[in-house]
VOPA-782341 format. One record per residue (C-alpha): residue number from 1; residue in one letter; x, y, z. Coordinates in Angstrom, 3 decimals. Each point is the difference from the previous one (the first is absolute). Last residue first. Example, Ala and Ser with C-alpha at 12.3 -4.5 7.8 and 13.67 -1.06 7.14 Angstrom:
<rs>
2,s,13.670,-1.060,7.140 $
1,a,-1.370,-3.440,0.660 $
</rs>
This chain:
<rs>
660,x,-114.282,68.725,98.784 $
659,x,-2.484,-2.165,-1.481 $
658,x,0.616,-1.128,-3.620 $
657,x,-2.698,-1.383,-2.367 $
656,x,1.195,-2.506,-2.593 $
655,x,-0.545,-0.966,-3.614 $
654,x,3.862,0.672,-0.670 $
653,x,-0.971,1.898,-3.118 $
652,x,-2.821,1.914,1.598 $
651,x,1.685,0.864,3.216 $
650,x,-2.431,1.801,2.680 $
649,x,1.395,1.964,2.706 $
648,x,-1.455,0.510,3.351 $
647,x,1.823,2.499,2.368 $
646,x,-0.893,0.021,3.898 $
645,x,0.402,3.497,1.076 $
644,x,-2.296,-0.247,2.917 $
643,x,-2.802,1.962,-1.815 $
642,x,0.292,-2.178,-3.186 $
641,x,2.292,0.437,-3.151 $
640,x,-1.290,-1.721,-3.169 $
639,x,2.015,-1.013,-3.268 $
638,x,-1.081,-1.584,-3.166 $
637,x,1.596,-1.113,-3.479 $
636,x,3.555,-0.289,1.002 $
635,x,1.862,-2.021,-2.682 $
634,x,2.411,-2.877,0.608 $
633,x,0.833,0.986,3.737 $
632,x,2.532,-0.735,2.645 $
631,x,-0.251,0.207,3.944 $
630,x,-0.557,-3.891,0.051 $
629,x,1.738,-1.414,-2.904 $
628,x,-1.429,0.153,-3.574 $
627,x,2.215,2.618,-1.354 $
626,x,0.505,3.541,-0.930 $
625,x,0.583,2.382,2.878 $
624,x,-1.674,1.497,3.169 $
623,x,0.304,3.078,1.990 $
622,x,0.809,3.840,-0.434 $
621,x,-0.194,2.439,2.687 $
620,x,-0.670,3.641,0.943 $
619,x,0.102,1.637,-3.548 $
618,x,-1.400,3.736,0.229 $
617,x,-3.188,0.648,-1.938 $
616,x,-1.488,2.678,2.318 $
615,x,-2.461,-2.533,1.450 $
614,x,3.098,-2.198,0.991 $
613,x,0.976,-2.862,-2.338 $
612,x,0.203,-3.734,0.364 $
611,x,1.181,-2.008,-2.968 $
610,x,-1.088,-3.602,-0.488 $
609,x,1.730,-2.180,-2.382 $
608,x,-0.148,-2.324,-3.040 $
607,x,1.751,2.434,-2.299 $
606,x,-3.008,-0.219,-2.736 $
605,x,-2.493,0.038,2.757 $
604,x,1.065,2.958,2.125 $
603,x,-2.753,-0.445,2.503 $
602,x,-0.126,3.536,1.354 $
601,x,-0.439,0.936,3.858 $
600,x,-0.880,3.281,0.982 $
599,x,0.178,1.440,3.513 $
598,x,-3.174,1.697,0.938 $
597,x,0.316,-0.644,3.827 $
596,x,-2.618,-2.716,0.015 $
595,x,1.967,-1.892,-3.013 $
594,x,-0.850,0.840,-3.439 $
593,x,-0.150,-2.711,-3.044 $
592,x,1.360,-0.188,-3.447 $
591,x,-0.409,-2.333,-2.937 $
590,x,1.333,-0.401,-3.540 $
589,x,3.643,1.291,-0.547 $
588,x,1.313,-0.888,-3.328 $
587,x,3.255,0.878,0.598 $
586,x,0.715,2.515,2.667 $
585,x,2.745,2.231,1.301 $
584,x,0.533,1.043,3.567 $
583,x,3.164,-2.312,0.417 $
582,x,1.211,-0.834,-3.241 $
581,x,-1.576,-2.416,-2.692 $
580,x,-1.384,2.647,-2.147 $
579,x,-2.752,2.269,-1.393 $
578,x,-0.734,2.948,2.428 $
577,x,-1.716,1.012,3.378 $
576,x,-1.360,2.755,1.623 $
575,x,-3.237,2.115,0.064 $
574,x,-1.147,2.944,2.263 $
573,x,-2.953,1.870,1.041 $
572,x,-2.168,-0.397,-3.275 $
571,x,-3.207,2.197,-0.046 $
570,x,-3.364,-1.961,0.533 $
569,x,-1.563,2.633,1.871 $
568,x,-1.052,-1.657,3.215 $
567,x,1.738,-3.395,-0.193 $
566,x,3.249,1.687,-0.765 $
565,x,1.947,-2.328,-2.206 $
564,x,3.157,-1.914,0.274 $
563,x,1.575,-1.496,-3.037 $
562,x,2.242,-3.190,-0.451 $
561,x,2.075,-0.544,-2.831 $
560,x,1.212,-2.719,-2.462 $
559,x,-1.961,2.040,-2.829 $
558,x,-1.888,-2.953,-1.154 $
557,x,-0.518,-1.110,3.582 $
556,x,-1.400,3.433,1.272 $
555,x,-0.900,-1.469,3.569 $
554,x,-2.448,2.775,1.499 $
553,x,-0.173,1.205,3.479 $
552,x,-3.037,1.936,1.131 $
551,x,0.606,2.387,2.808 $
550,x,-1.993,1.674,2.903 $
549,x,-1.098,-2.946,2.651 $
548,x,1.820,-2.827,-2.090 $
547,x,-0.885,-1.488,-3.501 $
546,x,1.743,-2.698,-1.855 $
545,x,0.130,-0.546,-3.812 $
544,x,1.305,-2.667,-2.296 $
543,x,0.743,-0.734,-3.582 $
542,x,0.397,3.367,-1.987 $
541,x,0.536,-0.708,-3.887 $
540,x,1.528,3.341,-0.766 $
539,x,-1.195,2.682,2.211 $
538,x,0.255,3.666,-1.166 $
537,x,-3.309,0.299,-1.695 $
536,x,-1.317,1.824,-2.883 $
535,x,-3.454,1.051,-1.165 $
534,x,-0.134,2.279,-3.123 $
533,x,-1.126,3.570,-0.319 $
532,x,0.028,0.948,-3.630 $
531,x,2.328,2.121,-2.291 $
530,x,0.113,0.617,-3.570 $
529,x,2.732,0.559,-2.490 $
528,x,-0.766,0.921,-3.502 $
527,x,1.942,-1.006,-3.271 $
526,x,-1.546,-3.535,-0.346 $
525,x,-1.420,-0.801,3.429 $
524,x,2.704,0.543,2.609 $
523,x,-0.480,-0.821,3.469 $
522,x,0.717,1.892,3.119 $
521,x,-0.724,-1.620,3.371 $
520,x,-1.616,1.906,3.127 $
519,x,0.237,-1.666,3.197 $
518,x,-2.272,-1.828,2.109 $
517,x,0.691,-2.061,3.176 $
516,x,0.185,-3.782,1.082 $
515,x,2.474,-1.185,2.974 $
514,x,-2.809,-0.357,2.613 $
513,x,-4.054,-0.361,-0.635 $
512,x,-2.792,1.078,1.498 $
511,x,-3.446,-1.101,1.455 $
510,x,-1.874,-2.459,-2.286 $
509,x,-3.009,-1.808,1.114 $
508,x,0.969,-3.738,0.260 $
507,x,-2.481,-0.883,2.871 $
506,x,2.868,0.037,2.457 $
505,x,1.123,3.394,-0.982 $
504,x,2.732,0.761,-2.524 $
503,x,3.524,1.160,-0.206 $
502,x,1.888,-0.758,-3.280 $
501,x,3.449,-0.168,-0.111 $
500,x,1.668,0.215,-3.583 $
499,x,1.784,-1.624,-2.950 $
498,x,-3.078,-1.290,-1.875 $
497,x,1.337,-3.602,0.134 $
496,x,1.074,0.108,3.489 $
495,x,-3.397,1.362,1.298 $
494,x,1.614,0.100,3.879 $
493,x,-3.273,0.359,1.723 $
492,x,-0.521,2.199,3.241 $
491,x,-3.303,-0.662,1.821 $
490,x,-1.522,2.609,2.087 $
489,x,-1.917,-0.559,3.354 $
488,x,1.222,3.417,1.149 $
487,x,1.359,-1.338,3.317 $
486,x,0.471,-3.402,-1.128 $
485,x,2.344,0.765,-2.780 $
484,x,0.469,-2.971,-2.363 $
483,x,2.964,-1.218,-2.021 $
482,x,-0.049,-1.921,-3.436 $
481,x,2.932,-1.071,-2.441 $
480,x,-0.659,-1.918,-3.177 $
479,x,-2.464,1.428,-2.478 $
478,x,-0.045,-1.403,-3.419 $
477,x,-1.576,2.465,-1.839 $
476,x,-2.855,1.690,1.908 $
475,x,-3.005,2.005,-0.024 $
474,x,-1.468,2.845,2.439 $
473,x,1.632,2.813,-2.010 $
472,x,0.148,-1.098,-4.010 $
471,x,2.579,-2.280,-1.218 $
470,x,-1.748,-3.312,-0.007 $
469,x,-0.500,-3.521,1.502 $
468,x,-2.675,-0.196,2.682 $
467,x,-0.793,1.518,3.365 $
466,x,-0.940,-1.270,3.258 $
465,x,-1.283,-3.683,0.741 $
464,x,-2.396,-0.952,2.650 $
463,x,-0.632,-1.775,3.542 $
462,x,1.827,-3.281,0.000 $
461,x,-0.487,-1.628,3.545 $
460,x,3.360,-0.534,1.705 $
459,x,-1.315,0.738,3.604 $
458,x,2.036,3.538,-0.234 $
457,x,-2.335,0.694,-2.974 $
456,x,1.439,-0.429,-3.553 $
455,x,0.681,2.552,-2.880 $
454,x,1.448,-0.793,-3.131 $
453,x,1.843,3.086,-1.836 $
452,x,0.252,0.012,-3.913 $
451,x,2.228,-0.462,-3.049 $
450,x,-1.026,-3.736,-0.389 $
449,x,3.934,-0.562,-0.737 $
448,x,1.510,1.909,3.073 $
447,x,-2.951,-0.979,2.533 $
446,x,0.329,2.451,3.120 $
445,x,-1.369,-1.381,3.405 $
444,x,-1.956,2.156,2.323 $
443,x,-1.405,-1.293,3.268 $
442,x,-2.602,1.472,1.902 $
441,x,-0.982,0.355,3.699 $
440,x,-0.931,3.719,-0.486 $
439,x,1.685,1.928,2.519 $
438,x,3.286,-2.718,-0.460 $
437,x,0.128,0.613,-3.753 $
436,x,2.653,-2.574,-0.862 $
435,x,2.367,-0.364,-3.102 $
434,x,1.214,-2.588,-2.176 $
433,x,2.333,-0.393,-3.047 $
432,x,0.355,-2.217,-3.194 $
431,x,-2.840,-2.099,-0.526 $
430,x,0.020,-1.416,-3.636 $
429,x,-3.339,-1.510,-1.424 $
428,x,-2.725,0.572,2.444 $
427,x,-3.200,-0.003,-1.562 $
426,x,-1.315,-3.274,1.267 $
425,x,0.552,1.204,3.586 $
424,x,2.941,-0.246,2.590 $
423,x,0.767,0.059,3.428 $
422,x,1.711,-2.584,1.850 $
421,x,-0.405,-1.945,3.464 $
420,x,1.975,-0.690,3.048 $
419,x,3.479,-1.099,-1.551 $
418,x,2.205,-0.932,3.007 $
417,x,3.173,1.648,0.850 $
416,x,-0.314,-0.779,3.918 $
415,x,0.376,3.729,1.183 $
414,x,-0.899,1.681,-3.218 $
413,x,-3.547,-1.645,-0.569 $
412,x,0.281,0.375,-4.014 $
411,x,-2.724,1.514,-2.530 $
410,x,0.764,-1.081,-3.587 $
409,x,-1.066,2.454,-2.614 $
408,x,-1.263,-1.722,-3.248 $
407,x,0.814,-0.547,-3.733 $
406,x,2.163,-2.850,1.021 $
405,x,2.787,1.166,-2.175 $
404,x,0.273,3.560,1.141 $
403,x,-0.569,-0.903,3.531 $
402,x,-0.509,3.179,2.182 $
401,x,0.925,-0.510,3.810 $
400,x,-2.178,1.163,2.723 $
399,x,1.793,-0.435,3.508 $
398,x,-2.825,-0.133,3.096 $
397,x,0.338,2.374,2.699 $
396,x,-3.854,-0.118,0.329 $
395,x,-1.413,3.451,-0.116 $
394,x,2.835,1.974,-1.705 $
393,x,0.792,-2.683,-2.814 $
392,x,3.739,-0.494,-0.511 $
391,x,1.060,0.647,-3.814 $
390,x,1.595,-1.929,-2.790 $
389,x,0.383,0.791,-3.810 $
388,x,1.451,-2.722,-2.173 $
387,x,0.479,-3.698,0.582 $
386,x,1.233,-2.182,-2.869 $
385,x,-0.872,-3.299,1.395 $
384,x,-1.328,-0.489,3.311 $
383,x,0.601,-2.405,3.107 $
382,x,3.733,1.485,0.598 $
381,x,-0.180,1.999,2.974 $
380,x,3.461,1.233,1.398 $
379,x,0.264,0.400,3.845 $
378,x,2.725,1.766,2.010 $
377,x,1.184,1.808,-2.954 $
376,x,3.937,1.305,0.335 $
375,x,-0.149,3.868,-0.197 $
374,x,2.752,0.434,2.780 $
373,x,-0.740,3.390,1.371 $
372,x,2.391,2.493,0.954 $
371,x,-0.744,2.546,-2.994 $
370,x,-3.826,-0.213,0.398 $
369,x,-0.003,0.375,3.989 $
368,x,2.547,2.789,-0.183 $
367,x,-1.979,1.892,-2.317 $
366,x,-3.035,-0.496,1.978 $
365,x,1.740,0.954,3.363 $
364,x,1.207,3.274,-1.541 $
363,x,-3.453,0.793,-1.598 $
362,x,-1.519,-0.392,3.642 $
361,x,-2.302,-2.004,2.363 $
360,x,-0.639,-2.663,-2.766 $
359,x,3.098,-1.985,0.182 $
358,x,-0.729,-0.423,3.797 $
357,x,3.451,-0.132,1.381 $
356,x,2.360,-3.044,0.713 $
355,x,3.049,0.876,1.786 $
354,x,3.009,-2.059,-0.869 $
353,x,0.133,2.089,-3.337 $
352,x,-0.272,-1.995,-3.257 $
351,x,3.206,-0.552,-2.297 $
350,x,-0.744,0.705,-3.522 $
349,x,-1.758,-2.244,-2.463 $
348,x,1.152,-0.528,-3.333 $
347,x,-1.265,1.836,-2.831 $
346,x,-0.711,-0.677,-3.369 $
345,x,1.305,0.441,-3.603 $
344,x,-1.593,-2.038,-3.151 $
343,x,-0.340,-3.543,-0.661 $
342,x,-2.046,0.133,-2.987 $
341,x,-3.447,-0.946,-1.256 $
340,x,-0.788,-0.982,-3.665 $
339,x,-2.874,2.471,-0.901 $
338,x,2.148,1.030,-2.831 $
337,x,0.144,3.789,-0.667 $
336,x,0.015,1.728,-3.371 $
335,x,-0.678,3.818,0.137 $
334,x,-1.231,1.531,-2.821 $
333,x,0.922,3.617,-0.517 $
332,x,-1.128,3.691,0.466 $
331,x,1.870,0.858,2.601 $
330,x,-2.478,1.548,2.369 $
329,x,-2.514,-2.298,-1.660 $
328,x,1.787,-3.233,0.819 $
327,x,-2.343,-2.726,-2.058 $
326,x,-0.076,-3.528,1.714 $
325,x,1.725,-3.329,-0.751 $
324,x,-0.733,-3.312,1.223 $
323,x,1.494,-3.464,-0.835 $
322,x,-1.576,-2.065,2.428 $
321,x,-3.026,0.059,-1.627 $
320,x,-0.156,-3.882,-1.219 $
319,x,1.713,-1.268,3.349 $
318,x,-3.158,-1.275,1.791 $
317,x,-1.486,-1.411,-3.433 $
316,x,3.089,-1.771,-0.629 $
315,x,0.147,-1.369,3.700 $
314,x,-3.541,-1.470,-0.496 $
313,x,0.777,-1.261,-3.519 $
312,x,3.144,-1.929,1.840 $
311,x,-2.253,-1.285,2.637 $
310,x,-2.613,-1.104,-2.478 $
309,x,2.486,-1.919,-2.143 $
308,x,1.202,-1.773,2.984 $
307,x,-3.542,-0.991,1.369 $
306,x,-0.900,-1.061,-3.574 $
305,x,3.142,-2.321,-0.287 $
304,x,-0.418,-1.477,3.428 $
303,x,-3.717,-0.774,-0.576 $
302,x,0.842,-1.749,-3.215 $
301,x,2.771,-1.876,1.844 $
300,x,-2.477,-1.043,2.684 $
299,x,-2.593,-1.075,-2.420 $
298,x,2.606,-1.998,-1.868 $
297,x,1.136,-1.793,3.336 $
296,x,-3.663,-0.748,0.461 $
295,x,-0.109,-1.956,-3.146 $
294,x,-3.581,-0.583,-0.988 $
293,x,-0.415,3.113,-1.989 $
292,x,-3.459,-0.181,-1.371 $
291,x,-1.649,2.436,2.181 $
290,x,1.209,3.027,-1.763 $
289,x,-2.178,3.144,1.016 $
288,x,2.278,1.582,2.254 $
287,x,2.746,-0.420,-2.263 $
286,x,-1.936,1.810,-2.770 $
285,x,-0.421,3.079,2.539 $
284,x,3.653,0.142,0.913 $
283,x,1.115,-0.164,-3.837 $
282,x,-2.666,2.760,-0.702 $
281,x,1.487,2.176,3.136 $
280,x,3.248,-0.473,-1.343 $
279,x,-0.852,0.907,-3.583 $
278,x,-1.787,3.054,1.271 $
277,x,2.758,1.205,2.261 $
276,x,2.526,-0.559,-2.747 $
275,x,-2.000,2.079,-2.348 $
274,x,-0.476,2.765,2.789 $
273,x,4.015,-0.093,0.230 $
272,x,0.440,0.438,-3.713 $
271,x,-2.639,2.740,-0.096 $
270,x,1.690,1.884,3.098 $
269,x,3.456,-0.272,-1.755 $
268,x,-1.411,1.649,-3.079 $
267,x,-1.888,2.463,1.967 $
266,x,2.840,0.874,2.041 $
265,x,2.357,0.528,-3.225 $
264,x,-2.773,1.703,-1.789 $
263,x,-0.006,2.572,3.156 $
262,x,3.676,0.172,0.442 $
261,x,0.375,0.823,-3.683 $
260,x,-3.108,2.662,0.383 $
259,x,1.906,1.625,3.072 $
258,x,3.468,0.107,-2.154 $
257,x,-1.843,1.636,-2.882 $
256,x,-1.908,2.337,2.248 $
255,x,3.359,0.800,1.753 $
254,x,1.733,0.749,-3.240 $
253,x,-2.908,2.015,-1.242 $
252,x,0.096,1.983,3.167 $
251,x,3.781,0.444,-0.140 $
250,x,-0.276,1.453,-3.552 $
249,x,-2.881,2.223,1.183 $
248,x,2.176,1.336,2.692 $
247,x,2.737,0.277,-2.188 $
246,x,-1.847,1.958,-2.705 $
245,x,-1.771,2.096,2.639 $
244,x,3.547,0.803,1.352 $
243,x,0.901,1.194,-3.299 $
242,x,-2.864,1.746,-0.721 $
241,x,0.394,1.921,3.243 $
240,x,3.351,0.797,-0.563 $
239,x,-0.623,1.296,-3.407 $
238,x,-3.181,2.111,1.180 $
237,x,2.018,1.138,2.915 $
236,x,2.864,1.005,-2.095 $
235,x,-2.489,1.956,-2.172 $
234,x,-1.309,1.741,3.082 $
233,x,3.295,0.981,1.073 $
232,x,0.969,1.668,-3.191 $
231,x,-3.444,1.928,-0.204 $
230,x,0.949,1.302,3.490 $
229,x,3.337,0.995,-0.879 $
228,x,-1.441,1.843,-2.814 $
227,x,-2.403,1.958,1.909 $
226,x,2.324,0.648,2.630 $
225,x,2.386,1.515,-2.665 $
224,x,-2.790,1.659,-1.597 $
223,x,-0.893,1.825,3.338 $
222,x,3.441,0.708,1.017 $
221,x,0.570,1.896,-3.289 $
220,x,-3.127,1.818,0.687 $
219,x,0.882,0.703,3.519 $
218,x,3.171,1.331,-1.202 $
217,x,-1.641,2.253,-2.637 $
216,x,-2.109,1.505,3.045 $
215,x,2.815,0.326,2.342 $
214,x,1.730,2.037,-2.541 $
213,x,-3.119,2.136,-0.462 $
212,x,-0.205,0.355,3.737 $
211,x,3.686,1.069,0.299 $
210,x,-0.518,2.777,-2.743 $
209,x,-2.945,1.408,1.784 $
208,x,2.045,-0.207,3.270 $
207,x,2.695,1.925,-1.634 $
206,x,-2.571,2.689,-1.480 $
205,x,-1.349,0.460,3.694 $
204,x,3.488,-0.012,1.131 $
203,x,0.592,3.128,-1.969 $
202,x,-3.242,1.307,1.511 $
201,x,1.230,-0.417,3.060 $
200,x,3.209,1.756,-0.646 $
199,x,-1.979,2.884,-1.414 $
198,x,-2.199,0.100,3.139 $
197,x,3.257,-0.306,2.004 $
196,x,1.431,3.116,-2.032 $
195,x,-3.336,2.097,0.978 $
194,x,0.440,-0.897,3.504 $
193,x,3.565,0.930,-0.064 $
192,x,-1.071,3.681,-0.611 $
191,x,-2.785,0.074,2.261 $
190,x,2.003,-1.390,2.636 $
189,x,-0.192,-3.662,0.837 $
188,x,-0.945,-2.331,2.751 $
187,x,0.332,-3.743,-0.027 $
186,x,-2.531,-2.845,0.581 $
185,x,0.859,-1.819,-3.226 $
184,x,-3.469,-0.367,-1.254 $
183,x,-2.083,2.599,1.886 $
182,x,2.559,2.754,-0.761 $
181,x,-0.100,2.844,2.350 $
180,x,0.105,3.449,-1.461 $
179,x,1.964,3.025,1.624 $
178,x,-0.617,3.448,-0.682 $
177,x,-2.859,0.380,2.515 $
176,x,2.543,-1.323,2.775 $
175,x,2.519,2.518,-0.707 $
174,x,3.066,-0.960,-1.785 $
173,x,3.591,-0.882,1.161 $
172,x,1.800,-1.427,-3.120 $
171,x,1.076,-3.963,0.334 $
170,x,0.159,0.152,-3.953 $
169,x,-1.902,-3.363,-0.150 $
168,x,-1.663,-1.027,3.301 $
167,x,-0.971,3.731,0.496 $
166,x,0.608,1.272,3.467 $
165,x,-2.950,1.209,2.126 $
164,x,-1.003,3.258,1.643 $
163,x,-0.166,2.421,3.006 $
162,x,2.401,-1.084,2.671 $
161,x,1.237,2.946,2.041 $
160,x,3.652,1.054,0.925 $
159,x,0.349,3.724,1.735 $
158,x,3.135,1.852,-0.416 $
157,x,1.145,3.003,1.528 $
156,x,1.715,3.206,-1.255 $
155,x,3.354,1.645,1.116 $
154,x,0.140,3.909,0.303 $
153,x,0.676,1.752,-3.097 $
152,x,2.217,3.109,0.450 $
151,x,2.581,-1.750,1.924 $
150,x,0.049,-2.787,-2.737 $
149,x,-1.918,-3.292,-0.158 $
148,x,-0.394,-1.562,-3.434 $
147,x,2.043,-3.271,0.346 $
146,x,-2.351,-1.918,2.126 $
145,x,-3.331,1.330,0.956 $
144,x,-0.625,-0.112,3.426 $
143,x,-1.098,-2.830,2.367 $
142,x,-2.793,0.866,2.461 $
141,x,0.179,2.527,2.861 $
140,x,-0.304,-0.743,3.864 $
139,x,2.203,-2.871,-0.169 $
138,x,3.096,2.020,-0.405 $
137,x,2.992,-1.986,-1.409 $
136,x,-0.929,1.001,-3.567 $
135,x,-0.679,-3.363,-2.126 $
134,x,2.156,-1.369,-2.870 $
133,x,-1.350,-3.124,-1.423 $
132,x,2.575,-2.809,0.500 $
131,x,2.318,-1.748,-2.454 $
130,x,3.095,0.487,2.313 $
129,x,1.537,2.766,-2.514 $
128,x,-2.982,1.952,0.272 $
127,x,-3.208,0.059,-2.192 $
126,x,-1.944,3.073,-1.047 $
125,x,-3.686,-0.084,-0.290 $
124,x,-0.149,2.507,-3.210 $
123,x,3.320,-0.949,-1.566 $
122,x,-0.689,-3.585,0.526 $
121,x,-3.529,0.181,-1.439 $
120,x,1.409,2.209,-2.906 $
119,x,2.382,-2.786,-1.004 $
118,x,-3.021,-2.564,0.398 $
117,x,-2.021,1.936,-2.141 $
116,x,2.692,0.654,-2.468 $
115,x,0.880,-3.818,-0.332 $
114,x,3.002,0.189,-2.312 $
113,x,-0.144,-1.227,-3.265 $
112,x,2.264,-3.259,-1.142 $
111,x,2.910,1.442,-2.426 $
110,x,2.693,-0.761,2.704 $
109,x,-1.284,-3.444,0.633 $
108,x,-0.329,-1.142,-3.814 $
107,x,3.501,1.687,-0.571 $
106,x,1.297,-3.358,-1.680 $
105,x,-3.049,-0.228,-2.303 $
104,x,-3.358,-1.155,0.330 $
103,x,-0.625,-2.703,3.153 $
102,x,-3.387,-1.644,-0.766 $
101,x,-2.488,0.213,2.861 $
100,x,-2.392,-3.017,0.961 $
99,x,-2.361,1.161,2.785 $
98,x,0.224,-1.622,3.040 $
97,x,-2.093,2.453,1.792 $
96,x,2.329,0.517,3.054 $
95,x,3.631,-0.996,-0.885 $
94,x,-0.695,0.810,-3.572 $
93,x,1.275,-2.908,-2.019 $
92,x,3.076,0.166,-2.189 $
91,x,1.093,-0.299,-3.725 $
90,x,3.763,0.370,-1.295 $
89,x,1.116,-0.875,3.476 $
88,x,3.769,1.232,0.479 $
87,x,-0.683,1.235,3.706 $
86,x,-3.586,1.030,0.050 $
85,x,-0.454,-0.254,3.833 $
84,x,3.525,1.828,0.873 $
83,x,-0.670,2.839,-2.522 $
82,x,-3.701,0.332,1.199 $
81,x,1.256,0.309,3.543 $
80,x,2.656,2.799,-1.157 $
79,x,-2.750,1.724,-1.724 $
78,x,-2.376,-0.020,3.064 $
77,x,-3.512,-1.326,-0.777 $
76,x,-3.232,1.262,-1.510 $
75,x,-2.954,-1.866,-1.289 $
74,x,-1.580,1.514,-3.034 $
73,x,-0.065,-3.032,-2.069 $
72,x,2.147,1.534,-2.534 $
71,x,2.685,0.209,2.797 $
70,x,0.383,3.179,2.006 $
69,x,3.484,0.874,1.514 $
68,x,0.373,1.369,3.521 $
67,x,3.591,1.685,0.736 $
66,x,-0.288,-1.200,3.492 $
65,x,-3.114,-1.533,1.293 $
64,x,-0.094,-0.197,3.804 $
63,x,1.008,-3.625,0.968 $
62,x,-1.892,-3.368,-0.497 $
61,x,3.056,-0.807,-2.252 $
60,x,-2.178,-1.639,-2.773 $
59,x,-3.702,1.492,0.498 $
58,x,1.645,3.445,0.122 $
57,x,-1.816,2.317,3.057 $
56,x,-1.460,3.211,-1.044 $
55,x,-3.595,-1.006,0.097 $
54,x,0.354,-2.197,3.195 $
53,x,1.783,2.772,1.650 $
52,x,-2.917,2.535,-0.325 $
51,x,-2.353,-2.657,1.657 $
50,x,2.587,0.512,2.970 $
49,x,-1.301,3.318,0.365 $
48,x,-3.066,-1.085,1.813 $
47,x,-3.686,0.489,-1.676 $
46,x,-2.669,2.418,0.604 $
45,x,-3.139,-0.877,-1.848 $
44,x,-1.157,2.870,-2.161 $
43,x,-3.768,1.219,-0.623 $
42,x,-0.131,0.375,-3.932 $
41,x,1.471,3.296,-1.329 $
40,x,3.395,-1.914,-0.471 $
39,x,0.464,-0.124,-3.485 $
38,x,0.776,3.587,-1.151 $
37,x,2.266,0.123,3.145 $
36,x,2.061,-2.951,-1.190 $
35,x,0.487,1.466,-3.379 $
34,x,0.643,3.408,1.300 $
33,x,2.881,-1.482,2.334 $
32,x,1.337,-1.916,-3.026 $
31,x,0.397,2.930,-2.017 $
30,x,1.354,2.299,2.832 $
29,x,2.855,-2.972,0.409 $
28,x,0.700,-0.130,-3.813 $
27,x,0.307,3.703,-0.056 $
26,x,2.299,0.124,2.789 $
25,x,-0.637,1.972,3.311 $
24,x,0.876,3.240,1.483 $
23,x,-3.169,0.716,1.950 $
22,x,-1.395,3.541,-0.738 $
21,x,-3.026,-1.547,-2.228 $
20,x,-0.760,-2.614,2.856 $
19,x,-0.491,3.180,2.361 $
18,x,-3.220,0.682,-1.453 $
17,x,-1.545,-2.947,1.734 $
16,x,0.534,1.794,3.518 $
15,x,2.463,-1.495,2.352 $
14,x,-0.046,-1.643,3.458 $
13,x,0.673,-3.365,-1.865 $
12,x,0.001,-0.201,-3.777 $
11,x,-1.583,-2.679,-1.499 $
10,x,1.268,-2.814,-2.096 $
9,x,-2.344,-2.724,-1.001 $
8,x,0.876,-3.518,-0.003 $
7,x,-1.128,-3.221,-1.562 $
6,x,0.524,-3.571,1.140 $
5,x,-0.784,-2.806,-2.274 $
4,x,-2.773,-2.651,0.290 $
3,x,1.212,-2.774,-2.024 $
2,x,-1.422,-0.899,-3.095 $
1,x,-1.479,-3.496,-0.472 $
</rs>
């Protein structure tokens, strides 16, 4: 932006205009005076004499210009100052506008033109040796015209006015009507410099056009390079995908072959075992019909042989599927795991504080209760073989024990350990777990081999059966765990064979399911890929479930994890666990239960122990171990926690029920 500069107009004070012709002035000063008078017709604005000093001041030494020399950029400096500033440089920058100027020849400074305008101004205004404007001592008259006074020509006064703007390029003072402001660079130019400025912009437009053309060519090259890179990446993706597909297909074939081999081996061993059973049964039937044996000792010997053979066959049948294998979906492999239990890590009880606090008062008390408790059973019930799920009736406080071999549910009086009655029906084959609906007075028993749920009244009367074998909603395949929600009167059934948990009403009407969702799956038919929605589940052979006020806890046995879901929206809240024998790990866990404060007790059957977790999944205590002594387990098949924190655990291999 051009600075507002100061103009001055010379007027003679107390004299007529024609006295100017009689004044003794130099031609240059007369020319300046005429020029200034010609452009000062507009109403002037008086300005102080100090403004003239800025025009005649050197920007380097900040003194009055002495022997002024004008650079090509039209800025003026003292010759001595320029000599010191340039020194021995070949190219230097103007101290004001930073224009780069090349020194041409040894006499460059001497050959620079003088600024006639500044010279005339210095002579016209008059600068004394102390760099101040000369003024008459009398305050009644304006300053006189310097170096032009004579006895015949009285002093003239100088009045200063600001009447124009400075050109940003040539620094020339011009009338406002001769100044043009550029809206682009926000600078002001005189008419001559404005034309040059427009030419400069036209030259810049040519440069811009060239730059745009160059940018267009560069863009074309970049587009071509980008397309080539995308094509190379697509090719690499296809190659990598084909390699991975080949590996997956190879793994698939290997696992299918291994599964087929295991299936055939199991079929052969089952056929041999079945043949032995048929032969033993035929021999026993013939022995029952033989009446011509008179020797009693021979009869006893025959009985002993048949009994020993039957015991061995029964043992072989119970051990027939001990070599289990599951499909690890995440790692895409078959995992072999023997059902033989092992003695894994467990905790010793910590010292209990002298003050006995109610464990249900706070979380700290409950944690201390579990960590300091000596888990030695105060009673062991041994009146059944291969017990499974256990539960306490909400209306009679009796203990219900599912007997897989007896094909019934035994009802035991807890205080005396006596069998009160049993629940059974003709259709019951393998009762696994049991649950109660207090509001309806009904008992629900899952039947693993019948693929249904048997319903009894609280008095033991058989009412109905829910479900049948199948994969559709409302049907089951080897159901195991079961729990009820008395508030909503819903039944949660662990549909183990279908890898899901179904929510149904007491009449069998399907409500919802947990762990199952739909996702798109791509498949290739000849050269076309098609996508269709399929059902998938994150559960792998779940075996147990528990329900609290706001959560549903599922034991994902195949994945060796415990998964907690929100009861309302069925979204997963937390999950924990992994495969192993260390604390917090599982090996074929089968059952779980929840205490009154939501702590989760997991029956880690393969490791022969019980692990206690907080609702967040943090481990609190591990107790148990492999063996037949009190406090040890062979295979945990059922667990229940009462409101008083009594723990009841059934052991299918030690054939007992432990009360802690």
